[in-house]
N, C-alpha and C positions, 0 to 999 in steps of 0.2 A: 083475693090472693094471687091472682093473675097478674094484677095490675103492680102490687108489691115486688113480685119477682121479677117484670119487665123494667120496673124503675131501680131495682139492684143491678140487673143487667146492663142498664145503661150507664149507670155509675161507674162500671168496671169497664166501661169504652167499649163494649161489645155493640156492632151494628145489627140491625135486623136479618141483612144478608148473613153476617157471621154466625149469627145466632142460628139460623136456617141452615147452615153447613152440616155435612156429616162430621160426627166426633171425629172420625179417623183421620179425616183432611184437616181438619184443625189442628190434630197432634202433629201431622207431618209437617205444617208449616211452622207451627212453634219449633219442632225439631231443627227446622232447616236455619230457622234465625237464631237457634241457640248455637248451631255449628259453623256460622258464619265467621270467615275470616283465614288465617293460613295454618296448615298443619306443619307439624314438625319437619317431615319428609319434603314437603314443599318447600320450606325455607332452606333445608340442606341443599336442595338441588338448585336452587336460583344462587345461593351464594357459591356453590361449586362452579357454576357457569360464569358467574362474574369473576371469580378467581382466574379461570382459564382466559377469560378475555383480557383481563390486566396482564397475568403474565404474559400472554402471547405480544400484547402491546409492548410490554418492557423490553422482549427478546429483540421485537423488530426495531425499535428505538435504538436499541444497543448494537446491532448489526448495521444499521445504517449509521452510526457513528464510528463505528471500526471502519467500515468501508470508505467513508469520507477521509479519516486521517490516514489510511494505506493509499489513498490516491494522492493526497498531498504528499505524504514520502516519496512515491514514484515520481511525482512531479519535480520535487526537489532534486532528486537524483537525477533524472533527465537532464534538467537545466544546467546544473553542476558539470555532470560528465561531459555533455555537450559543449560547453566553454572549454574544458580541458582539452577535448579531441581537437576542437577547432583550432585552437592556441598552437597545440604541437604540429597538426599536419601542416598548418600555414608556414611554419618555422622551416619543418623540414623540407618542404616543397621549394621554398626560397633559398635553402643552404645548400652546401657543397661539402664535400670530405667526408663523406659517410664512414663513421669508425666505431662500429659496435663493439662492446665488452660483454664479458661473460657467456660467450656464444658455445653453439653445439650443433652439429649437422641436424638438418631437419627436412627431410624430402627435398633435397636437393638446394635448400637454402640455410641460412644460418639462423637459427633460434637464439636471440640474446636478449640479456636480462637489463642492458644498459644501451644507451646510444648517445655518441659524441659527433658533433658536426659543426661546421663553422657556418654562422648565421649570414644573410645578405649584408649584413652591417660590419661584418668581419669578427664577430664575437663568437667565442668559442662556448658552445652549448653542451650539456649534459642531461639527459633525462634517465630517472632511475625510479625504483619502487623501494619504499624504505617506511616503516612504521606504519603501513596500510593505506599510505598516500602516495601519490605521484610527485616526485620533487623534480625541480629544475634549478640547475646549476649554471652560471654565467661567469664568463673571463676566467676559466681555467682549464688548462689543458690536462691537468693532473685529475685522476679519478677521486673528487671529493664531494660527489653529489650527495652520498647517502649522510654525510655528517654535516654539510654546509648548505645543502638544496632547500630551496623555498618550496613549500608545498602548493600544487595547482589545484588540488581538490579539497573540499571541504571537511570539516572534523566529523561531520555527521554521516561521512561517508567511508566504508572500509574497502580499499582496493585489494584483491588478493592476489591477483596476476596482473603483469605487465610483461607483455612479449614483444620484441622487435623482430620480424623475419626479413633478412636483407637479402636482396638478388641483384646481380650487376653492379656490384659497387667497385670491382676492379677497373683500374684505369683503362681508358681506351674504350672504343665503340664496339668491340667484338662482342661482347655480352649485354648489349642495349644498355638504354638509361638506367641509373642507379634507382631502385624502387623499396620502400620501405612497408610492410604490412604492420599495422600496430593491432595487438589483441589485448583487449582489458576485460577483466572479471572483477566483480566485486557484488557488494550490497551494501544496503543503507542501515546504519547503528541505531537500534532500538531495543530496549530491554525487554519489550515485549514482541514476542516470536511472530505473533500473527500480523504484525504491522510493518515487520521486516519484508524489503524486496530487493531481489536479486537481478542482475543484469551481466551481460556479456555482449561486446559488440567489437567489431573491428573495421578497420579502413586502410585503404593502400594509398600511398603517395609516391609520386613519380618525380624525381628532382627535375626541376624547371630548367636549371643550366645544363646547357648541352656537354656531355661526356666525350670530349672527341680524343 
């Protein structure tokens, strides 16, 4: 009878060591094998952690992309406004007969919205602000800058302010050399507010030709 029982236990794939183990220990091992795997709570926690990581990665990627686009906008604005300012100051420095227009007193100087002068080559030059752009009008003693001027700034930039502060423009050396301070304010045009970049700059130019 013992042999038949031992044979039956062997057929059930129980080793002698397992047969000799306490019944409670065998029950715990069987229960552990039955419970192997993930519980619902573990799956929920794992999914939540994965979702947080994915959302954070997407947010960081979008923030980097936005920063890159804004940096590109700032660079374009700087390049464009630098060209316009250098062009204007070079002509003003070499020009004569500064005749501002649309002026009002401002701290001992004149604050003007338009600027007329004669270039080194003898051309009549106007600078003015119209339609969010800095315009340049050539060969016109009359003030037609706003209607016939050529824009110096790109369409992607909106110029909100352009002022010329004039001092020393009276004939003769009593008030020193004529000098012009140019103040420009504006911002880049972009429908996305977070990508817009504003700027404000000024530069002062002194007439090179002696005012005797």
